[in-house]
C-alpha atoms as an extended CHARMM CRD file, in Angstrom:
* protein
*
       139  EXT
         1         1  MET       CA            -43.6840000000      -32.3510000000       46.4700000000  PROA      1               0.0000000000
         2         2  ALA       CA            -44.1280000000      -31.9720000000       42.7400000000  PROA      2               0.0000000000
         3         3  ASP       CA            -44.9710000000      -28.5630000000       41.4130000000  PROA      3               0.0000000000
         4         4  ALA       CA            -48.1870000000      -27.8340000000       39.4940000000  PROA      4               0.0000000000
         5         5  ARG       CA            -46.5020000000      -28.2110000000       36.1000000000  PROA      5               0.0000000000
         6         6  ASP       CA            -45.1930000000      -31.6840000000       36.9650000000  PROA      6               0.0000000000
         7         7  LYS       CA            -48.5570000000      -32.7110000000       38.4340000000  PROA      7               0.0000000000
         8         8  ALA       CA            -50.3940000000      -31.5260000000       35.3240000000  PROA      8               0.0000000000
         9         9  LEU       CA            -48.0360000000      -33.4120000000       33.0090000000  PROA      9               0.0000000000
        10        10  LYS       CA            -48.4640000000      -36.5320000000       35.1340000000  PROA      10              0.0000000000
        11        11  VAL       CA            -52.2530000000      -36.2830000000       34.7790000000  PROA      11              0.0000000000
        12        12  ILE       CA            -51.9440000000      -35.8950000000       30.9990000000  PROA      12              0.0000000000
        13        13  GLU       CA            -49.4890000000      -38.7740000000       30.6220000000  PROA      13              0.0000000000
        14        14  LYS       CA            -51.4030000000      -41.1410000000       32.8970000000  PROA      14              0.0000000000
        15        15  ASN       CA            -54.8530000000      -40.5290000000       31.4820000000  PROA      15              0.0000000000
        16        16  ASN       CA            -54.9410000000      -40.2400000000       27.7140000000  PROA      16              0.0000000000
        17        17  VAL       CA            -58.7260000000      -40.4550000000       27.3040000000  PROA      17              0.0000000000
        18        18  GLY       CA            -60.5430000000      -37.2020000000       27.8480000000  PROA      18              0.0000000000
        19        19  VAL       CA            -63.1840000000      -34.8450000000       26.5720000000  PROA      19              0.0000000000
        20        20  LEU       CA            -62.5890000000      -32.6120000000       23.5660000000  PROA      20              0.0000000000
        21        21  SER       CA            -65.0430000000      -29.7440000000       23.2230000000  PROA      21              0.0000000000
        22        22  THR       CA            -65.4090000000      -27.6210000000       20.1230000000  PROA      22              0.0000000000
        23        23  ILE       CA            -67.9180000000      -24.9830000000       19.0720000000  PROA      23              0.0000000000
        24        24  LYS       CA            -70.6610000000      -25.7630000000       16.5530000000  PROA      24              0.0000000000
        25        25  ASP       CA            -73.1740000000      -23.0720000000       15.6450000000  PROA      25              0.0000000000
        26        26  ASP       CA            -72.1310000000      -21.0360000000       18.7190000000  PROA      26              0.0000000000
        27        27  LYS       CA            -72.8110000000      -23.9870000000       21.0510000000  PROA      27              0.0000000000
        28        28  PRO       CA            -70.3750000000      -26.4120000000       22.6900000000  PROA      28              0.0000000000
        29        29  ALA       CA            -70.0430000000      -29.9550000000       21.3450000000  PROA      29              0.0000000000
        30        30  ALA       CA            -68.1090000000      -32.5000000000       23.4080000000  PROA      30              0.0000000000
        31        31  ARG       CA            -66.8540000000      -35.9920000000       22.7310000000  PROA      31              0.0000000000
        32        32  TYR       CA            -64.4670000000      -38.5110000000       24.2700000000  PROA      32              0.0000000000
        33        33  MET       CA            -61.1450000000      -38.7960000000       22.4700000000  PROA      33              0.0000000000
        34        34  THR       CA            -57.8330000000      -40.5690000000       22.9490000000  PROA      34              0.0000000000
        35        35  PHE       CA            -54.9450000000      -38.1220000000       23.1920000000  PROA      35              0.0000000000
        36        36  PHE       CA            -51.2150000000      -38.4160000000       22.6560000000  PROA      36              0.0000000000
        37        37  ASN       CA            -49.0200000000      -35.7480000000       24.1650000000  PROA      37              0.0000000000
        38        38  GLU       CA            -45.6920000000      -34.0830000000       23.6430000000  PROA      38              0.0000000000
        39        39  GLY       CA            -45.4960000000      -31.9890000000       26.7740000000  PROA      39              0.0000000000
        40        40  PHE       CA            -48.6980000000      -29.9650000000       26.8910000000  PROA      40              0.0000000000
        41        41  THR       CA            -49.3080000000      -30.2010000000       23.1380000000  PROA      41              0.0000000000
        42        42  LEU       CA            -51.9480000000      -32.8330000000       22.4290000000  PROA      42              0.0000000000
        43        43  PHE       CA            -52.6990000000      -34.8610000000       19.3130000000  PROA      43              0.0000000000
        44        44  THR       CA            -55.6970000000      -37.0280000000       18.4840000000  PROA      44              0.0000000000
        45        45  ILE       CA            -56.4940000000      -39.1410000000       15.4410000000  PROA      45              0.0000000000
        46        46  THR       CA            -59.9060000000      -38.6570000000       13.8680000000  PROA      46              0.0000000000
        47        47  ASP       CA            -61.9040000000      -39.3000000000       10.7320000000  PROA      47              0.0000000000
        48        48  LYS       CA            -62.0210000000      -36.3590000000        8.3490000000  PROA      48              0.0000000000
        49        49  ARG       CA            -65.7740000000      -36.9030000000        7.8750000000  PROA      49              0.0000000000
        50        50  THR       CA            -66.6360000000      -36.1280000000       11.5130000000  PROA      50              0.0000000000
        51        51  SER       CA            -68.3860000000      -33.0210000000       12.7180000000  PROA      51              0.0000000000
        52        52  LYS       CA            -65.4430000000      -32.0920000000       14.9570000000  PROA      52              0.0000000000
        53        53  VAL       CA            -63.3400000000      -31.4890000000       11.8420000000  PROA      53              0.0000000000
        54        54  GLU       CA            -65.9980000000      -29.1110000000       10.4930000000  PROA      54              0.0000000000
        55        55  ASP       CA            -66.1770000000      -27.4390000000       13.9220000000  PROA      55              0.0000000000
        56        56  ILE       CA            -62.4050000000      -26.8740000000       14.0390000000  PROA      56              0.0000000000
        57        57  LYS       CA            -62.3280000000      -25.4860000000       10.5100000000  PROA      57              0.0000000000
        58        58  ALA       CA            -65.0490000000      -22.9830000000       11.4770000000  PROA      58              0.0000000000
        59        59  ASN       CA            -63.5750000000      -22.1310000000       14.9020000000  PROA      59              0.0000000000
        60        60  PRO       CA            -60.1430000000      -23.4940000000       15.8960000000  PROA      60              0.0000000000
        61        61  TYR       CA            -60.5520000000      -22.9960000000       19.6380000000  PROA      61              0.0000000000
        62        62  ALA       CA            -61.0770000000      -26.0980000000       21.7410000000  PROA      62              0.0000000000
        63        63  PHE       CA            -61.2880000000      -27.1680000000       25.3700000000  PROA      63              0.0000000000
        64        64  ILE       CA            -59.8920000000      -30.4570000000       26.6870000000  PROA      64              0.0000000000
        65        65  LEU       CA            -60.5560000000      -32.0870000000       30.0460000000  PROA      65              0.0000000000
        66        66  LEU       CA            -58.2700000000      -34.8670000000       31.3050000000  PROA      66              0.0000000000
        67        67  CYS       CA            -58.2960000000      -36.4670000000       34.7390000000  PROA      67              0.0000000000
        68        68  TYR       CA            -57.0120000000      -39.3570000000       36.7830000000  PROA      68              0.0000000000
        69        69  GLU       CA            -58.7880000000      -42.6270000000       37.3450000000  PROA      69              0.0000000000
        70        70  GLU       CA            -62.4250000000      -42.6090000000       36.3490000000  PROA      70              0.0000000000
        71        71  GLY       CA            -64.9090000000      -42.5500000000       39.1930000000  PROA      71              0.0000000000
        72        72  LEU       CA            -62.5410000000      -41.2840000000       41.8690000000  PROA      72              0.0000000000
        73        73  LEU       CA            -63.6000000000      -37.9530000000       43.2700000000  PROA      73              0.0000000000
        74        74  ASP       CA            -60.4030000000      -36.9680000000       45.0470000000  PROA      74              0.0000000000
        75        75  LYS       CA            -58.0210000000      -36.6480000000       42.1290000000  PROA      75              0.0000000000
        76        76  ASP       CA            -56.4600000000      -33.8020000000       40.2070000000  PROA      76              0.0000000000
        77        77  TYR       CA            -57.6200000000      -32.9720000000       36.7210000000  PROA      77              0.0000000000
        78        78  VAL       CA            -56.3540000000      -30.7660000000       33.9100000000  PROA      78              0.0000000000
        79        79  GLU       CA            -58.2510000000      -28.2640000000       31.7810000000  PROA      79              0.0000000000
        80        80  ILE       CA            -56.6320000000      -27.0920000000       28.5520000000  PROA      80              0.0000000000
        81        81  GLN       CA            -57.7570000000      -24.2380000000       26.3430000000  PROA      81              0.0000000000
        82        82  ALA       CA            -56.1170000000      -24.8220000000       22.9790000000  PROA      82              0.0000000000
        83        83  LYS       CA            -55.9680000000      -23.7790000000       19.3800000000  PROA      83              0.0000000000
        84        84  ALA       CA            -56.5860000000      -26.7230000000       17.0720000000  PROA      84              0.0000000000
        85        85  SER       CA            -55.1500000000      -27.4000000000       13.6560000000  PROA      85              0.0000000000
        86        86  ILE       CA            -55.5940000000      -30.3400000000       11.3270000000  PROA      86              0.0000000000
        87        87  THR       CA            -52.9960000000      -32.2790000000        9.3550000000  PROA      87              0.0000000000
        88        88  ASP       CA            -52.8100000000      -35.4750000000        7.3390000000  PROA      88              0.0000000000
        89        89  LYS       CA            -49.0080000000      -35.8280000000        7.4970000000  PROA      89              0.0000000000
        90        90  GLN       CA            -48.3220000000      -39.5190000000        7.1020000000  PROA      90              0.0000000000
        91        91  GLU       CA            -45.2290000000      -39.4660000000        9.3280000000  PROA      91              0.0000000000
        92        92  LEU       CA            -47.3230000000      -38.0850000000       12.1980000000  PROA      92              0.0000000000
        93        93  ILE       CA            -50.0270000000      -40.7010000000       11.6000000000  PROA      93              0.0000000000
        94        94  GLU       CA            -47.3260000000      -43.4040000000       11.7140000000  PROA      94              0.0000000000
        95        95  HSD       CA            -45.9280000000      -41.9340000000       14.9400000000  PROA      95              0.0000000000
        96        96  LEU       CA            -49.3220000000      -41.8310000000       16.7010000000  PROA      96              0.0000000000
        97        97  TRP       CA            -50.7920000000      -45.0630000000       15.3370000000  PROA      97              0.0000000000
        98        98  SER       CA            -51.8720000000      -47.8060000000       17.7400000000  PROA      98              0.0000000000
        99        99  PRO       CA            -53.3040000000      -51.2540000000       16.9520000000  PROA      99              0.0000000000
       100       100  TYR       CA            -56.8280000000      -50.4420000000       18.1750000000  PROA      100             0.0000000000
       101       101  MET       CA            -57.1470000000      -47.8980000000       15.3530000000  PROA      101             0.0000000000
       102       102  ASN       CA            -57.3820000000      -50.8110000000       12.9330000000  PROA      102             0.0000000000
       103       103  MET       CA            -60.9290000000      -51.2970000000       14.2690000000  PROA      103             0.0000000000
       104       104  ILE       CA            -61.8190000000      -47.7710000000       13.1320000000  PROA      104             0.0000000000
       105       105  PHE       CA            -59.7500000000      -47.2580000000        9.9970000000  PROA      105             0.0000000000
       106       106  ASP       CA            -58.6060000000      -49.4060000000        7.0710000000  PROA      106             0.0000000000
       107       107  GLY       CA            -54.9940000000      -49.1770000000        8.1580000000  PROA      107             0.0000000000
       108       108  LYS       CA            -52.5160000000      -46.3200000000        8.4180000000  PROA      108             0.0000000000
       109       109  ASP       CA            -53.0360000000      -45.3420000000        4.7900000000  PROA      109             0.0000000000
       110       110  ASP       CA            -56.8000000000      -44.8310000000        5.0990000000  PROA      110             0.0000000000
       111       111  PRO       CA            -57.4990000000      -41.5590000000        3.2420000000  PROA      111             0.0000000000
       112       112  ASN       CA            -60.0120000000      -40.4900000000        5.9140000000  PROA      112             0.0000000000
       113       113  ILE       CA            -57.4410000000      -40.2110000000        8.7270000000  PROA      113             0.0000000000
       114       114  LEU       CA            -56.6160000000      -36.7740000000       10.0750000000  PROA      114             0.0000000000
       115       115  ILE       CA            -54.6120000000      -35.6400000000       13.0780000000  PROA      115             0.0000000000
       116       116  VAL       CA            -55.9220000000      -32.8500000000       15.2760000000  PROA      116             0.0000000000
       117       117  LYS       CA            -53.0690000000      -30.9660000000       16.9150000000  PROA      117             0.0000000000
       118       118  LEU       CA            -54.0220000000      -28.9770000000       20.0100000000  PROA      118             0.0000000000
       119       119  GLU       CA            -51.5770000000      -26.2250000000       20.9610000000  PROA      119             0.0000000000
       120       120  PRO       CA            -52.2470000000      -25.1300000000       24.5390000000  PROA      120             0.0000000000
       121       121  GLU       CA            -52.9980000000      -21.4940000000       25.2510000000  PROA      121             0.0000000000
       122       122  LYS       CA            -53.9940000000      -21.9670000000       28.8800000000  PROA      122             0.0000000000
       123       123  VAL       CA            -53.5620000000      -24.9860000000       31.1570000000  PROA      123             0.0000000000
       124       124  SER       CA            -55.0710000000      -25.2840000000       34.6250000000  PROA      124             0.0000000000
       125       125  LEU       CA            -54.6300000000      -27.9350000000       37.2850000000  PROA      125             0.0000000000
       126       126  ARG       CA            -57.6480000000      -28.4660000000       39.5010000000  PROA      126             0.0000000000
       127       127  GLY       CA            -58.5350000000      -30.8150000000       42.2920000000  PROA      127             0.0000000000
       128       128  THR       CA            -61.8750000000      -32.0120000000       43.5430000000  PROA      128             0.0000000000
       129       129  LYS       CA            -60.8470000000      -31.7500000000       47.2090000000  PROA      129             0.0000000000
       130       130  ASN       CA            -59.0380000000      -28.4570000000       46.7670000000  PROA      130             0.0000000000
       131       131  THR       CA            -60.9690000000      -25.6210000000       45.1290000000  PROA      131             0.0000000000
       132       132  ASP       CA            -57.7570000000      -23.7990000000       44.1830000000  PROA      132             0.0000000000
       133       133  VAL       CA            -56.9530000000      -23.5280000000       40.4920000000  PROA      133             0.0000000000
       134       134  GLU       CA            -53.2770000000      -23.6390000000       39.5960000000  PROA      134             0.0000000000
       135       135  SER       CA            -52.3540000000      -22.0150000000       36.2940000000  PROA      135             0.0000000000
       136       136  ILE       CA            -49.5260000000      -23.7510000000       34.4910000000  PROA      136             0.0000000000
       137       137  ASP       CA            -46.6580000000      -21.7430000000       33.0610000000  PROA      137             0.0000000000
       138       138  LEU       CA            -46.2940000000      -22.8820000000       29.4500000000  PROA      138             0.0000000000
       139       139  VAL       CA            -42.9590000000      -21.1790000000       28.8400000000  PROA      139             0.0000000000
């Protein structure tokens, strides 16, 4: 049986759409995002004119929720508390780019593209059938 770390990584790798929550005016703000991962570090492409960018600049702490197949109530899910940073490094944009982004941006060189990098500080694996919370060792 896979350990909690392996299960959590499997959830992240299988389900790249999740909820990113930031803080705006001392209140949570959540939105669906597409994530790319390198281990437990997450990346998401966004438009620099969005409120989430302002939120992160004011308070870099974020919360991400990722889970298995939508609508199924007996699956594991992952909660990540992370510290967010923002970059416009073109090589990272190139690395993370996917064709559907052409519907949002004017290509990879669009000056409004930013990458949000989410460095995990705490990762938890949860299950809807099992009320136990498994903390993931990030070392």
